[in-house]
N, C-alpha and C positions, 0 to 999 in steps of 0.2 A: 444469642444473647443480645439484649437491647443496650444501646448506648445512652438511653434516657431521652426525655423530651428535649428536643433541640430548638424547635420552632413552633410558634402558634400563629396561624394566619387567619385574619378576619376579612371576610368578603365585605366590601364597602361600596355604596352607591355614589357617595360624594367624597372624593378623595381629599379635597381641601378641608372640608368640614371634619372628616375623620382625623386628619393630621392635627387640627387644632385641639380636638378632644384628647387624642392619644399623647400628643406632646405635653399637654397639661397633666394627664394621668401619670405618665411615665417620667415627667420632670426633665425633659430634654428634647433635643433635636434629633431627627433621624440620621443614621449614618449612610443610608441609601435613600435618595429622594428622586424617583423617576416617575414618569407618567404611568408606567405599568406596574410599579411596586414601590412601597415605602417600607423601610425596615429600621427598627430600633433595637439596640442591644440592651438587655436587662439582665445583668449578671451573665450567666452562661446560656441564657435563652434569647432567641431572637423573636421579636413580636413584629409581624408583618401585616401590611394593609394591601389587599388585592382588589383593585377596581374592576377586574374582569371575573372575579370569583363567582358572582351570581350567575353570569352567563354560562359558566362551566358547571352549574348545578350545586354550588356550595351555598348552603342556607344558614350555616352557623360557623363559628370558629372551628378550625381544624388544628389539632395538636399533632405534630409530626415527630415520630420516634425515630431516632437514628439507628440504623442497622448496617452491618458490614456487607450484606448481600441482599439487595432489594428484591431481586428476582426470586430467590429462595424463600424469603419471608412472605412475599406476595403470594406465591404458590401455596405455602402452608396456611395462610389466612383464608384463601379461597377454599381450600380443602376443609377448613374448619367451619365454613358457612358464610364467610364474608363475600361481598360482591364488589368487583372493581368499578370504580367511578372514573378514575383517571389512570391510565397506564403509566409506567415509569417514563418521565419526561426530563430531559436535560434542561435545567433552568439557568445554565451558564457555568462555565468553568468545569464541566464534568459532574456537577452536583445533580443527582437524580431525585425526583419526588414522585410519589404516587398517592392516590387517595382511594380508600375502600369504604364501604358501608357495612356495618355489622348487622346482625339479625334484627336489632331493634331500631335500625335507621340511623344510628350514630355514625358520623364520619370519622375515619381513622386515617392518619397520614403516616407515610414512611419517607425517610430521607436517607440517602447514601452519599457520603462525601467522597470526592475523587481520591 
């Protein structure tokens, strides 16, 4: 069972320019503001800006669905025809993220909280 969309990450080339646009769009300041990631809270969803996303093959925003077992869901998605773009990676504090590409080229994200 999915825990819903928890995170949407936008790959950005100009982090300062993106912060100006997203700060205006979302009406506030980021709660995480680091050179490697900027994050905003919008209700129950986090909106993130990733300045290294393009280098990792991300070409569009990625919506991350929360799952209780990232390895099991990753395996099921690969079995259904998805292709792994990024293996599960600890992004801090035990939070795992992974990215897949569906049969149409859409990027799908998974996240598992510790």
